[in-house]
C-alpha positions in Angstrom: -66.9 -7.4 47.3 -64.8 -10.1 48.9 -61.7 -9.0 50.9 -58.7 -8.3 48.6 -55.5 -10.3 49.1 -51.9 -9.1 48.6 -51.0 -12.6 47.4 -51.3 -13.8 43.8 -54.1 -16.3 43.3 -52.0 -18.3 40.8 -48.6 -18.6 42.4 -48.9 -17.0 45.9 -46.4 -14.3 45.1 -46.7 -10.6 46.1 -48.8 -8.2 44.0 -48.7 -4.5 43.2 -51.3 -2.1 41.9 -51.6 -2.2 38.1 -54.6 -0.3 36.9 -58.3 0.6 37.5 -61.0 -0.1 35.0 -64.8 0.1 34.5 -67.1 -2.2 32.6 -66.6 -0.5 29.2 -67.7 -3.6 27.3 -71.2 -4.0 28.7 -71.8 -1.1 31.2 -73.6 -3.3 33.7 -72.8 -0.5 36.2 -70.3 2.3 36.7 -68.2 0.7 39.4 -64.4 0.9 39.2 -62.4 -2.3 39.5 -58.8 -2.5 40.7 -56.3 -4.9 39.0 -53.0 -5.9 40.4 -50.0 -7.6 38.8 -48.0 -10.4 40.5 -44.3 -9.5 40.9 -43.3 -13.1 40.7 -45.3 -14.7 37.8 -46.7 -11.6 36.0 -50.4 -12.6 36.3 -52.7 -9.6 36.1 -55.8 -10.2 38.3 -58.8 -8.5 39.7 -57.9 -7.5 43.2 -61.4 -7.9 44.7 -63.9 -10.3 43.0 -67.5 -9.0 43.3 -69.8 -11.1 45.3 -72.4 -10.4 42.6 -70.2 -11.4 39.7 -73.0 -13.4 38.0 -74.9 -10.2 37.5 -72.2 -9.0 35.0 -73.1 -11.9 32.7 -76.4 -10.5 31.3 -79.1 -12.5 29.5 -77.6 -11.6 26.1 -74.0 -12.6 27.0 -74.1 -15.8 25.0 -76.4 -14.8 22.2 -77.7 -18.3 21.3 -77.9 -18.5 17.5 -80.4 -20.0 15.1 -79.4 -23.4 13.7 -78.2 -21.7 10.5 -76.0 -19.2 12.4 -74.7 -22.1 14.5 -73.4 -23.9 11.4 -71.7 -20.7 10.2 -70.0 -20.2 13.6 -68.9 -23.9 13.6 -67.2 -23.4 10.2 -65.1 -20.6 11.9 -64.0 -23.1 14.6 -62.5 -25.6 12.2 -59.0 -24.4 12.8 -59.3 -25.3 16.5 -60.4 -28.8 15.6 -57.5 -29.2 13.2 -55.1 -28.0 15.9 -56.3 -30.8 18.2 -56.2 -33.4 15.4 -52.6 -32.5 14.7 -51.7 -33.8 18.2 -54.3 -36.4 19.1 -56.7 -38.8 17.4 -60.4 -38.2 17.9 -61.8 -39.7 21.2 -63.5 -38.4 24.3 -63.3 -34.6 24.4 -64.4 -32.3 27.2 -65.0 -28.6 26.4 -65.1 -26.3 29.4 -67.4 -23.3 28.8 -68.7 -24.3 25.4 -71.4 -21.5 25.4 -73.8 -22.3 22.6 -71.6 -24.9 21.1 -70.0 -23.8 17.8 -66.7 -25.6 18.6 -68.6 -28.5 20.1 -70.5 -29.0 16.8 -67.3 -28.8 14.7 -65.6 -31.3 17.0 -68.6 -33.7 17.0 -68.6 -33.6 13.2 -64.9 -34.5 13.3 -65.9 -37.6 15.2 -64.9 -36.5 18.7 -67.2 -37.7 21.5 -68.0 -34.3 23.0 -69.1 -33.4 26.5 -69.6 -29.7 27.5 -69.4 -28.3 31.0 -71.3 -25.1 31.0 -72.6 -22.7 33.7 -75.5 -21.3 31.6 -78.6 -23.5 31.7 -80.0 -22.2 28.4 -76.8 -23.0 26.7 -76.9 -26.5 28.1 -80.4 -27.1 26.7 -79.2 -25.8 23.3 -76.1 -28.0 23.4 -78.2 -31.2 24.0 -81.2 -30.3 21.9 -79.6 -28.6 18.9 -75.9 -29.3 18.8 -76.3 -32.9 19.8 -73.7 -33.3 22.5 -73.8 -34.1 26.2 -74.0 -31.0 28.5 -73.3 -30.8 32.2 -74.7 -27.8 33.9 -72.2 -26.6 36.6 -70.3 -23.6 37.9 -67.5 -25.9 39.2 -65.9 -27.6 36.2 -62.9 -28.8 38.3 -65.3 -30.8 40.4 -67.1 -32.2 37.4 -63.8 -33.2 35.7 -62.8 -35.2 38.8 -65.9 -37.4 38.3 -65.6 -38.0 34.5 -63.9 -40.8 32.6 -60.4 -40.0 31.4 -60.4 -37.6 28.3 -58.4 -37.8 25.1 -58.7 -34.0 24.8 -59.8 -31.1 26.9 -60.5 -27.6 25.5 -60.7 -24.3 27.2 -61.3 -21.5 24.6 -61.1 -18.2 26.5 -62.4 -19.7 29.8 -59.5 -19.6 32.2 -59.5 -15.8 32.5 -63.0 -16.0 33.9 -61.9 -18.0 37.0 -60.8 -16.7 40.3 -58.5 -19.7 40.9 -57.4 -21.0 37.4 -54.9 -23.3 38.9 -57.7 -25.5 40.3 -59.1 -26.2 36.9 -55.7 -26.7 35.4 -54.9 -29.3 38.1 -58.2 -31.1 37.5 -57.7 -31.1 33.7 -54.2 -32.6 34.1 -55.5 -35.3 36.3 -58.3 -36.2 33.9 -56.2 -36.5 30.8 -55.4 -40.0 29.6 -51.8 -40.8 28.7 -51.0 -39.1 25.4 -54.1 -36.8 25.8 -53.9 -33.1 25.2 -55.2 -29.9 26.8 -55.8 -26.8 24.6 -56.0 -23.4 26.3 -56.7 -20.1 24.6 -56.5 -16.9 26.8 -56.0 -13.1 26.4 -52.4 -12.2 26.5 -51.3 -9.8 29.3 -48.0 -9.3 27.6 -49.6 -8.1 24.4 -48.8 -4.8 22.7 -52.4 -3.8 22.9 -52.6 -4.2 26.6 -49.4 -2.3 27.2 -50.6 0.6 25.1 -54.4 0.7 25.9 -54.4 -0.4 29.5 -58.0 0.0 30.9 -59.3 0.6 27.4 -58.1 -2.8 26.2 -61.2 -4.8 25.3 -59.8 -8.1 26.5 -59.4 -6.8 30.0 -63.2 -7.0 30.1 -63.6 -5.9 33.7 -64.9 -7.4 35.9 -65.6 -10.7 34.0 -61.9 -11.4 33.4 -60.4 -12.2 36.8 -56.9 -13.5 35.8 -54.8 -12.9 32.8 -51.9 -15.4 32.9 -48.7 -14.9 30.9 -47.8 -17.8 28.6 -44.6 -18.7 30.5 -46.4 -18.8 33.8 -49.2 -21.1 32.3 -46.6 -23.4 30.8 -44.6 -23.6 34.0 -47.7 -24.3 36.1 -48.8 -27.0 33.6 -45.3 -28.5 33.7 -45.4 -28.9 37.4 -48.6 -31.0 36.8 -46.8 -33.3 34.4 -47.9 -31.7 31.1 -45.5 -30.8 28.3 -45.9 -28.0 25.8 -46.3 -29.2 22.3 -47.6 -26.1 20.4 -48.2 -22.4 20.8 -50.3 -20.3 18.4 -50.6 -16.5 18.4 -51.8 -15.8 14.8 -54.7 -18.2 14.4 -57.9 -16.6 12.9 -59.5 -15.8 16.3 -56.3 -14.4 17.7 -56.0 -12.1 14.7 -59.6 -11.0 15.2 -58.8 -10.2 18.8 -56.0 -7.9 17.7 -58.3 -5.8 15.5 -61.2 -5.9 17.9 -59.1 -4.4 20.6 -58.3 -1.4 18.5 -61.9 -1.0 17.5 -63.2 -0.9 21.1 -60.4 1.4 22.2 -61.5 4.0 19.6 -65.0 4.0 20.9 -66.2 6.2 23.8 -68.9 3.7 24.7 -68.4 0.3 23.2 -71.6 -1.0 25.0 -73.9 1.4 23.2 -74.3 -0.8 20.1 -72.5 -1.9 16.9 -69.6 0.1 15.7 -70.0 2.4 12.8 -68.4 1.1 9.5 -66.0 4.1 9.5 -64.7 3.1 12.9 -64.3 -0.5 11.9 -62.2 0.5 8.8 -60.1 2.7 11.1 -59.4 -0.3 13.4 -58.5 -2.4 10.4 -56.0 0.3 9.3 -54.4 0.4 12.8 -54.3 -3.4 12.9 -52.5 -3.4 9.6 -49.9 -0.9 10.8 -49.4 -2.8 14.0 -49.3 -6.3 12.4 -45.5 -6.6 12.1 -45.3 -6.1 15.9 -48.5 -7.9 17.0 -47.8 -11.0 15.0 -44.3 -11.6 16.4 -42.7 -12.1 19.7 -45.8 -13.1 21.6 -47.2 -9.5 21.4 -50.7 -10.4 20.0 -53.9 -10.0 22.0 -54.4 -13.7 22.5 -52.4 -17.0 22.6 -53.2 -20.6 22.5 -51.1 -23.4 24.0 -51.5 -27.2 23.5 -50.2 -29.3 26.4 -49.8 -33.1 26.5 -49.7 -35.7 29.2 -46.9 -37.9 28.1 -47.8 -41.4 27.1 -46.9 -44.2 29.4 -43.7 -45.9 28.2 -43.8 -49.6 27.7 -41.8 -51.4 30.4 -38.4 -52.6 29.2 -38.1 -56.4 28.7 -35.8 -58.2 31.0 -33.0 -60.3 29.6 -34.8 -63.5 30.7 -38.0 -62.5 28.9 -36.1 -61.7 25.7 -34.5 -65.1 25.8 -37.9 -66.8 26.4 -39.3 -64.9 23.4 
């Protein structure tokens, strides 16, 4: 493992021990991982990032689907496309970490010109050969963004938490957006009711793959310093609601990595989610949140008095 740091990797503030967790979700090995919380910005982060982190993304991590399954998954992504279309017209769209491309397909069919930046080579081949979008194979999306043409929209659906230094990608995205362009970010919520109650058993901690869990206020503040303004927050979209129930399901299991959950356990998690819904669906207490940020459009220069007279 790399040497731990007492400083927050998001804001540089001091950190304090928060919890220790194992890889319950996949059981790649039995190592214990220490997480700390920043006293200044509230970000929960893995203290020591494993030097062999890539090994925790096994061959089945993405689960590349058949074309029929892909279309079914794309239909479930329609609400994300509509969220973007509510704030920007279709144009050049870059998706960071598109995996096998369910959202990329939905966005392409909504006439966005989609480019995906993906670290998995098999997913890149699938994106270009089956989904029909441009794919760039890279583990450094911030560097790739700096070389691309300005984007109308950038999407990061549950990607930022996988990065050791999320600020770097946020900065690159802000610089790449064209005036009036939007950045959509969905991440697990470290202020959620589920995380507060379940701690190391919370599925969306996903040790050690999730390196930084950034609170909404911190993310919005960091984006604001880069010239981006908040235009929307979502906590009850279909995927966020799924994350609520899924967290209770995995918490009930002794070994979530052992295979699919029994139907009885799924029903139990649905009952818990129903009871918790009045709390989880209000006050930013759900398992995940999405923010949409905009780079303000460039204002037209005011006409001088002489120019108005000439007109």
